[in-house]
C-alpha positions as CSV (number, residue, x, y, z in Angstrom):
1,M,39.4,34.8,-9.9
2,L,37.6,32.4,-7.7
3,A,40.0,29.5,-8.2
4,P,39.7,28.1,-4.7
5,I,36.0,27.6,-4.9
6,R,36.1,26.3,-8.5
7,C,35.6,22.7,-7.5
8,G,32.4,23.7,-5.6
9,L,31.1,25.1,-8.7
10,I,32.0,22.1,-10.8
11,Y,30.5,20.1,-8.4
12,G,27.1,22.0,-8.4
13,I,27.3,21.7,-12.1
14,W,27.8,18.0,-11.7
15,R,24.7,17.7,-9.3
16,S,22.8,19.6,-12.0
17,S,23.6,17.4,-14.7
18,C,22.7,14.2,-12.7
19,R,19.0,13.9,-13.4
20,L,17.3,10.9,-12.4
21,S,14.3,9.5,-14.1
22,V,11.9,8.7,-10.7
23,D,10.6,10.9,-8.2
24,E,11.3,8.4,-5.7
25,I,14.9,9.4,-5.3
26,E,14.9,12.1,-2.8
27,R,17.0,14.9,-3.4
28,P,18.4,16.7,-0.4
29,A,17.9,20.4,-0.2
30,P,21.1,22.5,-0.2
31,F,22.4,22.7,3.2
32,F,22.8,26.4,3.4
33,Y,19.0,27.1,3.2
34,P,16.4,24.7,4.7
35,D,13.6,26.2,2.7
36,V,15.2,25.5,-0.9
37,K,14.6,22.4,-2.8
38,I,15.7,21.1,-6.1
39,D,12.8,20.8,-8.9
40,S,12.7,18.3,-11.6
41,E,15.0,20.6,-13.9
42,M,17.6,20.5,-10.8
43,Q,17.2,24.2,-10.6
44,L,16.9,26.0,-7.2
45,S,13.5,27.3,-6.1
46,V,12.1,28.6,-2.8
47,K,8.9,27.8,-1.1
48,I,8.4,30.6,1.4
49,M,10.5,33.8,0.6
50,N,8.7,36.8,0.5
51,N,11.3,38.8,1.8
52,I,14.5,39.1,-0.2
53,E,16.3,41.1,2.5
54,I,15.9,38.0,4.8
55,V,17.0,35.7,2.3
56,K,20.3,37.6,1.4
57,A,20.7,38.0,5.1
58,D,20.8,34.2,5.9
59,L,23.0,33.6,2.8
60,I,25.5,36.0,3.9
61,A,25.6,34.7,7.1
62,E,26.4,31.2,5.8
63,I,29.1,32.6,3.5
64,K,30.6,34.4,6.9
65,K,30.4,30.9,8.8
66,R,32.3,29.2,6.2
67,V,35.1,32.0,6.6
68,S,35.2,31.3,10.0
69,D,35.5,27.5,9.6
70,R,38.3,28.2,7.3
71,I,36.7,26.9,4.4
72,L,36.2,29.8,2.3
73,E,38.8,32.6,1.9
74,Q,38.0,36.0,3.0
75,T,38.4,37.7,-0.3
76,N,36.2,35.1,-2.3
77,A,33.7,35.9,0.6
78,D,33.8,39.6,0.2
79,L,33.2,39.4,-3.7
80,L,30.0,36.8,-3.0
81,I,28.6,39.1,-0.4
82,K,28.8,42.2,-3.0
83,L,27.3,40.0,-5.6
84,I,24.3,38.8,-3.4
85,N,23.6,42.2,-1.9
86,N,23.3,43.4,-5.8
87,A,21.1,40.6,-6.6
88,D,17.4,41.3,-7.9
89,S,15.9,38.1,-6.8
90,N,15.7,35.4,-4.4
91,S,16.9,33.1,-7.2
92,E,19.8,34.9,-8.2
93,A,21.2,35.5,-5.0
94,I,20.9,31.5,-4.0
95,S,22.8,30.8,-7.1
96,I,25.5,33.2,-6.4
97,A,25.6,31.7,-2.6
98,A,25.9,28.3,-4.1
99,L,29.6,29.2,-5.4
100,G,30.6,29.5,-1.8
101,T,28.4,27.1,0.0
102,T,27.9,24.1,-1.9
103,Y,29.8,21.1,-0.5
104,K,32.9,20.0,-2.5
105,R,33.5,16.4,-3.1
106,T,37.1,16.0,-3.7
107,G,38.1,12.9,-5.9
108,L,34.7,12.2,-7.6
109,H,33.9,13.0,-11.3
110,F,32.5,11.1,-13.7
111,D,30.1,11.5,-17.0
112,K,26.4,10.7,-16.2
113,R,24.9,8.5,-18.6
114,L,21.2,8.9,-17.7
115,E,18.5,6.2,-17.3
116,K,16.2,6.0,-20.2
117,M,12.8,7.4,-20.1
118,S,9.7,5.6,-21.1
119,N,6.1,6.0,-21.3
120,T,5.3,2.7,-20.1
121,I,5.1,1.4,-16.4
122,K,7.3,-1.5,-15.1
123,Y,5.7,-3.7,-12.8
124,F,6.1,-7.3,-11.1
125,K,4.6,-10.0,-13.0
126,K,4.7,-13.4,-11.5
127,N,6.7,-16.3,-13.1
128,E,4.4,-19.4,-12.0
129,K,6.7,-21.7,-14.0
130,L,9.8,-20.6,-11.9
131,S,8.1,-20.2,-8.5
132,F,7.9,-23.0,-5.9
133,H,6.5,-23.6,-2.6
134,T,7.7,-26.7,-0.5
135,D,7.2,-25.8,3.2
136,A,4.6,-23.5,4.6
137,D,6.5,-23.3,7.9
138,K,9.6,-21.5,6.1
139,P,10.1,-18.0,4.8
140,T,9.1,-17.0,1.1
141,H,12.0,-15.7,-0.8
142,K,11.8,-13.3,-3.9
143,L,13.8,-13.5,-7.2
144,V,13.1,-10.6,-9.4
145,I,14.2,-11.0,-13.1
146,G,14.8,-8.0,-15.1
147,D,16.6,-4.6,-14.9
148,N,17.5,-3.9,-11.2
149,Y,16.8,-0.2,-11.7
150,E,13.0,-1.1,-12.6
151,A,13.3,-3.8,-9.9
152,L,14.2,-1.3,-6.9
153,Q,11.5,1.0,-7.9
154,N,9.2,-1.7,-7.7
155,L,10.3,-2.9,-4.4
156,L,10.2,0.5,-2.8
157,I,6.4,0.2,-2.9
158,Q,6.5,-2.8,-0.3
159,Y,9.9,-2.7,1.2
160,R,10.9,1.2,1.8
161,G,12.6,1.2,5.0
162,K,12.6,-2.4,5.6
163,V,15.6,-4.1,4.3
164,N,18.2,-4.8,7.0
165,V,21.0,-6.1,5.1
166,I,22.2,-4.9,1.2
167,Y,25.1,-6.8,-0.7
168,I,26.2,-6.1,-4.0
169,D,29.0,-7.3,-6.4
170,P,28.4,-4.9,-9.4
171,P,30.1,-5.7,-12.6
172,Y,33.7,-4.1,-12.9
173,G,35.6,-6.4,-14.9
174,K,36.2,-4.3,-18.3
175,D,38.3,-1.4,-17.5
176,S,39.6,-0.4,-20.9
177,M,38.9,3.4,-21.1
178,G,39.4,3.3,-25.2
179,E,36.2,2.6,-27.6
180,F,34.4,1.2,-24.7
181,A,33.9,4.7,-23.3
182,A,31.5,5.6,-26.4
183,T,29.2,2.8,-25.4
184,N,26.6,2.7,-22.8
185,Y,26.9,0.5,-19.7
186,N,24.6,-2.1,-21.3
187,N,27.6,-3.0,-23.8
188,A,30.7,-2.4,-21.8
189,I,31.8,-1.5,-18.1
190,T,34.3,1.6,-18.1
191,R,34.8,3.3,-14.8
192,D,32.2,6.2,-16.0
193,N,29.7,3.4,-16.9
194,L,30.2,1.9,-13.6
195,L,29.8,4.9,-11.5
196,S,27.0,6.3,-13.7
197,M,25.0,2.9,-13.6
198,L,25.7,2.6,-9.7
199,Y,24.6,6.1,-8.6
200,P,20.8,6.0,-9.2
201,R,20.6,2.5,-8.0
202,L,22.4,3.2,-4.6
203,Q,20.0,6.1,-4.2
204,L,16.9,3.6,-4.4
205,A,18.9,1.1,-2.3
206,K,19.3,3.9,0.6
207,Q,15.5,4.2,0.7
208,L,15.0,0.6,0.9
209,L,17.4,0.3,4.0
210,S,16.1,0.4,7.7
211,D,17.4,2.9,9.9
212,D,19.8,0.3,11.4
213,G,20.3,-1.1,8.0
214,V,23.9,-1.7,6.3
215,I,25.2,-2.2,2.7
216,F,28.1,-4.2,1.6
217,C,29.7,-3.5,-1.9
218,S,32.5,-5.8,-3.4
219,I,34.7,-4.0,-5.7
220,D,38.2,-4.6,-7.3
221,D,41.4,-2.7,-6.7
222,K,41.2,-0.4,-10.0
223,N,37.9,1.0,-9.0
224,Q,37.7,0.9,-5.1
225,A,38.8,4.5,-4.6
226,Y,36.2,5.7,-7.1
227,V,33.1,3.6,-5.8
228,K,34.2,4.6,-2.5
229,C,33.9,8.2,-3.1
230,L,30.3,7.8,-4.7
231,M,29.2,5.8,-1.8
232,D,30.7,8.7,0.6
233,E,28.4,10.8,-1.8
234,V,25.1,8.8,-1.4
235,M,25.3,7.3,2.2
236,G,27.2,10.0,3.8
237,E,31.1,9.8,4.5
238,E,30.1,9.7,8.2
239,N,28.3,6.5,7.8
240,F,31.5,4.6,6.3
241,A,31.8,1.7,8.6
242,G,34.9,0.0,7.0
243,C,36.7,-1.9,4.2
244,F,37.2,-5.4,4.4
245,P,40.1,-6.7,2.2
246,W,39.3,-10.2,0.7
247,R,42.1,-12.5,-0.6
248,K,40.5,-13.8,-4.0
249,R,43.5,-15.7,-5.0
250,T,46.9,-16.6,-4.4
251,A,50.0,-14.7,-6.2
252,K,50.2,-14.9,-10.0
253,S,53.7,-14.4,-11.7
254,D,53.0,-13.3,-15.2
255,V,51.4,-9.9,-13.9
256,P,52.0,-6.5,-15.0
257,F,54.8,-4.6,-13.1
258,G,55.5,-7.7,-11.2
259,I,52.9,-7.1,-8.6
260,S,49.9,-9.7,-8.1
261,Q,46.8,-7.9,-7.3
262,D,45.2,-10.8,-5.0
263,Y,42.7,-8.7,-3.1
264,E,39.2,-7.4,-3.9
265,Y,37.5,-5.1,-1.3
266,V,34.1,-5.2,0.3
267,L,33.0,-1.5,1.5
268,C,30.6,-1.3,4.2
269,Y,28.3,1.8,4.8
270,A,25.7,2.0,7.5
271,K,22.3,3.8,6.9
272,S,22.6,5.5,10.0
273,S,24.3,5.4,13.7
274,D,21.6,2.8,14.7
275,F,23.8,0.1,12.9
276,E,26.0,-1.7,14.8
277,A,27.9,-5.0,13.7
278,G,29.0,-7.8,16.0
279,I,30.4,-11.2,16.2
280,E,30.6,-13.7,18.9
281,G,33.6,-13.1,21.1
282,G,35.1,-15.1,24.0
283,N,33.1,-15.2,27.2
284,R,33.5,-12.5,29.7
285,K,35.0,-13.2,33.1
286,Y,32.4,-12.5,35.7
287,Y,32.5,-12.9,39.5
288,E,29.8,-14.1,41.8
289,T,30.3,-12.9,45.2
290,D,28.4,-12.8,48.6
291,D,27.7,-9.2,48.6
292,F,25.7,-9.2,45.6
293,P,24.0,-12.6,45.3
294,G,22.4,-13.5,41.9
295,R,24.1,-10.5,40.4
296,P,27.6,-11.6,38.7
297,W,30.0,-8.6,37.8
298,R,33.2,-7.8,35.7
299,I,35.8,-5.1,36.2
300,H,37.0,-2.7,33.5
301,D,39.6,0.0,33.1
302,M,38.5,3.1,35.0
303,T,40.7,5.3,32.8
304,K,40.3,6.3,29.3
305,Q,42.8,7.9,26.6
306,T,41.9,11.5,27.1
307,T,44.1,14.2,28.4
308,A,43.8,16.5,31.4
309,K,43.3,19.4,28.9
310,E,40.5,17.8,27.2
311,R,38.5,16.6,30.2
312,P,39.5,18.8,33.1
313,N,36.7,17.7,35.0
314,S,37.9,14.1,34.9
315,F,41.4,15.0,36.0
316,F,41.3,14.5,39.9
317,T,42.6,12.6,42.7
318,M,40.1,9.6,43.5
319,I,39.7,9.0,47.3
320,N,38.6,5.5,48.9
321,P,35.9,6.8,51.1
322,K,36.4,3.7,53.1
323,N,40.0,4.2,54.2
324,G,40.9,7.5,52.7
325,D,43.6,6.0,50.2
326,E,44.2,8.3,47.5
327,Y,44.6,7.5,43.7
328,P,46.0,10.5,41.5
329,C,45.2,10.7,38.1
330,D,47.3,10.6,34.9
331,P,47.2,13.9,33.2
332,N,47.5,11.8,29.7
333,R,44.9,9.4,30.8
334,T,42.0,10.6,32.7
335,W,39.2,9.0,34.7
336,R,36.2,7.8,32.9
337,I,34.0,9.7,35.4
338,T,34.2,13.3,36.6
339,K,34.8,14.5,40.2
340,E,30.8,15.5,40.2
341,T,29.9,12.0,39.4
342,F,32.2,10.1,41.4
343,Q,29.8,10.0,44.5
344,K,26.8,8.7,42.1
345,Y,29.0,5.7,40.8
346,Y,30.4,4.9,44.3
347,D,26.8,4.6,45.8
348,E,25.6,2.5,43.1
349,N,28.5,0.0,43.8
350,E,29.9,0.6,40.4
351,I,33.7,1.4,41.6
352,V,36.0,-1.3,43.1
353,F,39.0,-0.3,45.1
354,P,42.3,-2.3,45.7
355,G,41.9,-4.4,48.7
356,D,37.9,-4.8,48.4
357,Y,38.4,-8.3,47.2
358,D,41.3,-10.6,47.9
359,F,41.1,-12.4,44.5
360,L,41.7,-9.4,42.7
361,K,45.0,-8.2,42.0
362,I,44.7,-4.4,41.2
363,S,46.5,-1.4,42.0
364,K,44.2,1.3,41.3
365,P,40.3,1.6,40.9
366,V,38.5,-0.1,38.4
367,A,35.0,0.1,37.0
368,R,32.3,-2.7,38.2
369,Y,29.7,-3.6,35.3
370,F,27.1,-5.9,36.4
371,K,25.9,-8.9,34.1
372,D,22.3,-7.9,33.9
373,K,22.9,-4.2,32.8
374,D,25.2,-5.7,30.2
375,M,22.7,-7.9,28.9
376,E,20.0,-5.2,29.1
377,K,22.3,-2.6,27.1
378,A,23.5,-5.2,24.5
379,G,19.8,-6.7,23.9
380,D,20.6,-9.2,21.2
381,K,24.3,-8.4,20.8
382,F,25.2,-9.6,24.2
383,G,28.1,-11.8,23.8
384,Q,29.2,-10.2,20.9
385,I,32.4,-7.9,20.1
386,A,33.4,-5.4,17.7
387,V,34.2,-7.1,14.2
388,S,37.7,-6.5,12.7
389,T,38.1,-5.6,8.9
390,K,40.7,-8.5,8.9
391,L,38.5,-11.3,7.5
392,P,39.0,-15.0,9.0
393,D,41.8,-17.0,7.5
394,N,39.2,-19.6,6.4
395,I,37.0,-17.2,4.5
396,G,37.9,-19.0,1.0
397,M,38.7,-17.5,-2.4
398,S,37.5,-17.4,-5.8
399,Q,38.3,-20.9,-6.5
400,D,36.1,-22.0,-3.9
401,G,33.2,-20.1,-5.5
402,T,33.9,-22.0,-8.7
403,K,34.1,-25.2,-7.0
404,E,30.7,-24.8,-5.6
405,M,29.4,-23.9,-8.9
406,K,30.8,-27.1,-10.6
407,E,29.2,-29.0,-7.7
408,L,25.7,-27.6,-8.5
409,F,26.0,-27.6,-12.3
410,N,28.7,-30.2,-13.3
411,N,30.2,-27.3,-15.2
412,I,31.1,-23.6,-14.7
413,P,28.2,-21.7,-16.2
414,F,29.1,-18.5,-14.4
415,A,32.5,-16.8,-14.1
416,F,34.1,-15.5,-10.9
417,P,31.3,-16.4,-8.4
418,K,31.6,-15.3,-4.7
419,N,32.0,-18.0,-2.6
420,I,29.3,-18.8,0.4
421,K,31.6,-18.4,3.1
422,L,32.4,-14.8,2.5
423,L,28.7,-13.8,2.0
424,S,27.8,-16.1,5.3
425,F,30.5,-14.0,7.3
426,L,28.8,-10.6,6.3
427,I,25.4,-12.0,7.1
428,K,26.6,-13.3,10.4
429,I,28.2,-9.9,11.6
430,S,25.4,-7.6,10.3
431,S,22.0,-9.3,10.7
432,N,19.6,-11.0,12.9
433,P,17.5,-14.3,12.8
434,D,14.7,-12.4,11.3
435,S,16.5,-10.0,8.8
436,L,15.5,-9.1,5.2
437,I,18.6,-9.4,2.7
438,L,18.9,-8.0,-0.7
439,D,21.3,-8.5,-3.5
440,F,20.3,-6.4,-6.9
441,F,23.4,-7.8,-8.8
442,A,22.7,-11.2,-7.8
443,G,24.5,-13.2,-10.4
444,S,24.6,-16.8,-9.8
445,G,22.5,-16.3,-6.5
446,T,25.4,-16.8,-4.0
447,T,23.9,-14.3,-1.4
448,G,20.7,-16.3,-1.7
449,H,22.6,-19.7,-0.9
450,A,24.4,-18.0,2.1
451,V,21.1,-16.8,3.7
452,L,19.6,-20.3,3.4
453,D,22.8,-21.9,4.8
454,S,23.1,-19.1,7.6
455,N,19.4,-20.0,8.6
456,K,20.6,-23.6,8.6
457,Q,23.4,-22.8,11.1
458,D,21.5,-20.7,13.7
459,G,18.0,-21.7,13.1
460,G,17.1,-18.3,11.6
461,N,14.0,-17.3,9.4
462,R,16.3,-14.5,7.3
463,T,14.8,-14.0,3.9
464,F,16.5,-12.8,0.6
465,I,15.3,-10.7,-2.1
466,L,17.4,-11.4,-5.4
467,C,17.5,-9.1,-8.6
468,Q,19.3,-10.3,-11.8
469,L,19.1,-9.0,-15.3
470,N,18.6,-11.9,-17.7
471,E,21.7,-11.3,-19.7
472,K,22.6,-13.8,-22.3
473,T,26.2,-15.1,-22.5
474,E,28.0,-17.9,-24.3
475,T,27.6,-20.3,-21.2
476,T,24.0,-19.1,-20.6
477,P,21.9,-18.9,-23.8
478,N,18.5,-18.6,-22.0
479,G,20.0,-15.8,-19.9
480,I,21.9,-15.7,-16.4
481,A,18.5,-15.5,-14.5
482,Y,17.0,-18.5,-16.3
483,D,20.0,-20.7,-16.5
484,V,22.1,-19.9,-13.4
485,T,20.2,-18.1,-10.9
486,S,16.7,-19.5,-10.7
487,K,18.4,-23.1,-11.3
488,R,20.8,-22.7,-8.5
489,I,18.1,-21.8,-5.9
490,K,15.8,-24.3,-7.0
491,R,18.3,-27.2,-6.5
492,I,19.5,-26.4,-3.1
493,M,16.1,-25.6,-1.8
494,T,14.3,-28.7,-3.4
495,G,17.3,-30.9,-4.3
496,E,16.0,-31.0,-8.1
497,C,16.2,-29.0,-11.2
498,Y,13.1,-27.6,-12.6
499,D,13.3,-30.7,-15.2
500,G,13.3,-33.1,-11.7
501,T,16.8,-34.1,-12.5
502,K,18.9,-34.7,-9.3
503,D,22.5,-35.5,-10.9
504,F,24.5,-32.9,-9.3
505,K,27.4,-33.6,-6.9
506,W,26.2,-31.1,-4.3
507,L,23.5,-33.5,-3.1
508,E,26.2,-36.1,-2.1
509,K,27.3,-33.9,0.6
510,N,24.4,-31.5,1.5
511,E,20.8,-31.7,2.1
512,P,18.1,-29.3,0.5
513,Y,17.5,-26.4,2.5
514,G,13.9,-26.6,1.7
515,G,11.7,-23.1,1.6
516,N,9.6,-21.3,-0.8
517,L,10.6,-19.0,-3.7
518,D,8.5,-16.5,-5.7
519,V,9.8,-15.3,-9.0
520,Y,8.9,-12.1,-10.6
521,E,9.6,-10.7,-13.9
522,I,9.7,-6.9,-15.1
523,D,6.6,-6.3,-17.5
524,S,5.6,-3.2,-18.6
525,V,2.2,-1.6,-19.9
526,S,1.3,1.6,-21.4
527,N,1.0,4.6,-18.7
528,F,-2.7,5.3,-18.9
529,E,-4.1,4.7,-22.4
530,W,-5.7,1.3,-23.5
531,T,-3.1,-1.2,-24.9
532,E,-4.6,-4.4,-26.2
533,G,-7.5,-3.8,-24.1
534,K,-5.5,-3.5,-20.8
535,T,-4.6,-0.4,-18.7
536,P,-2.2,-0.9,-15.5
537,F,-5.3,-1.2,-13.4
538,D,-6.2,-4.5,-15.3
539,V,-2.7,-5.7,-15.3
540,I,-0.8,-4.8,-12.0
541,D,-1.7,-7.4,-9.3
542,E,-1.6,-5.7,-5.7
543,T,-1.2,-8.9,-4.0
544,L,2.7,-9.1,-5.5
545,Y,3.3,-6.0,-3.5
546,G,2.1,-7.5,-0.1
547,K,-1.6,-5.9,-0.3
548,E,-4.7,-7.6,-0.2
549,K,-7.3,-7.6,-3.1
550,F,-8.8,-4.3,-3.3
551,A,-12.7,-4.4,-2.9
552,T,-13.3,-2.0,-5.7
553,V,-12.0,-0.7,-8.8
554,R,-11.9,2.8,-7.6
555,E,-9.4,1.8,-4.5
556,K,-7.3,0.0,-6.9
557,I,-7.1,2.8,-9.4
558,E,-6.0,5.0,-6.4
559,W,-3.6,2.7,-5.0
560,V,-2.1,2.2,-8.3
561,C,-1.8,6.2,-9.0
562,G,-0.1,6.5,-5.6
563,N,2.6,3.9,-6.2
564,F,3.2,4.1,-10.0
565,D,3.7,7.9,-10.7
566,K,3.2,7.8,-14.4
567,T,-0.7,6.7,-13.8
568,Q,-1.4,9.9,-11.9
569,K,-2.6,11.6,-15.2
570,Y,-5.2,8.8,-15.4
571,L,-6.5,9.7,-11.8
572,E,-6.7,13.2,-12.8
573,K,-8.9,12.6,-15.5
574,L,-11.3,10.4,-13.7
575,N,-11.6,13.3,-11.1
576,E,-12.5,15.4,-14.0
577,E,-15.0,13.3,-15.1
578,E,-16.8,12.9,-11.9
């Protein structure tokens, strides 16, 4: 039996069942062989493998490496190697090796509900009635009304690798696993539905993020562990940056088990190691001395938490060249520098010894950091310190978000909105004044509100993109996007609603932010055949995707075919006719 690797097999089957409906979702090749890719049917295929013996040797080498890394048991490895050697084809050998070399994800399992396939092309169509421009000197923001899966596909055309910050607050309110489990996520949110819905959207979102980008995801107690496993899978466990506990309410008394679940959580994942959060900290103390005119400097501990065994080259007695004083090293806390690099640091005046300055009360050597080098290294982050996962005490609760809604609408048309302070804090620690911020579960539009408020506070030019499904509820008969999201953004930017009314309390204490908003809706057209006298090349407006109008029809056809995959057949037909 191969019981110890059964989880890996299950995971492989799970991945094979997870077909996504767009080519934009990049599928990583199995790590054990770089020339292998996964085709549309999620089957393993080989690009360049003419010699089966070479393939087998590579696969067996990886199997043996897993044994040496104590990931795979020797008895299981022996069986797999025997089966690989007896394989008649490359594909058979690779499939066998996958049983022992496919990465396992412990704790993540859910039943996939695939996105609905369609023969139509989904594209942006501008809503001129909801769009408005008030100030040409301020940025233009975007609101996309429609399914966020289709919205993300279209956003990739223009914004792949350009989004700096993503915040999402997906629906997770219904958690009954009973009859709801038989429905899809359009009707109810169960855990399987939640994960199945999030998976392809997170894949697309990852592609939108810049290399130094970051994504935040709000989630509740019951689903946090599962969504974290999912985000580990999509974003990479190594890119998990932190989890921010947010207190949404004070303790309730009538709760199950007598425990009030007062917190929700904000998961934070970086796109890569290029991301670095920061928050303004206390001013560092720099000294100005006659020996370094115009170059303020500070001191820092010369030791670090590494042992002599871990860093033997940093375990040495430091000697002051000026007077010969010796400073032995603690075997449990070595120097930051090595014996070999000591002279370099000393010659560059980056070591301060006891007695060098009368005003310094030190008993051992310390490092000297010059302010100009600090500024050069930190860039825009100068003066900032690392962010604690403990949110500030004044961050606000759910009731604050509800109060904000009531001030804007004189009622509460949207349940459980996030408050501005929470979103503003996340924006503050993760963005710069020119960042692009995306929320594809926009809800009431709090993220857009927070972006505008952040710009007001620091004079920034951040822009937001909001995506919201126009779901109809008892309080939003025309749909959430129409009745809440668009109206909120209109009111806070212009000081009036679409009908010209200005009778909401928010204006009593606040000034409109100003700015511009372009509103798009998701429309559809047949992939390449004529529909009501129209083709995609007639109805898709390239200017809505950041392009200039094309000079010729041919140029537009090629651009549409290159960005809307279902039109490729039309281009092939055109080429045949020529």
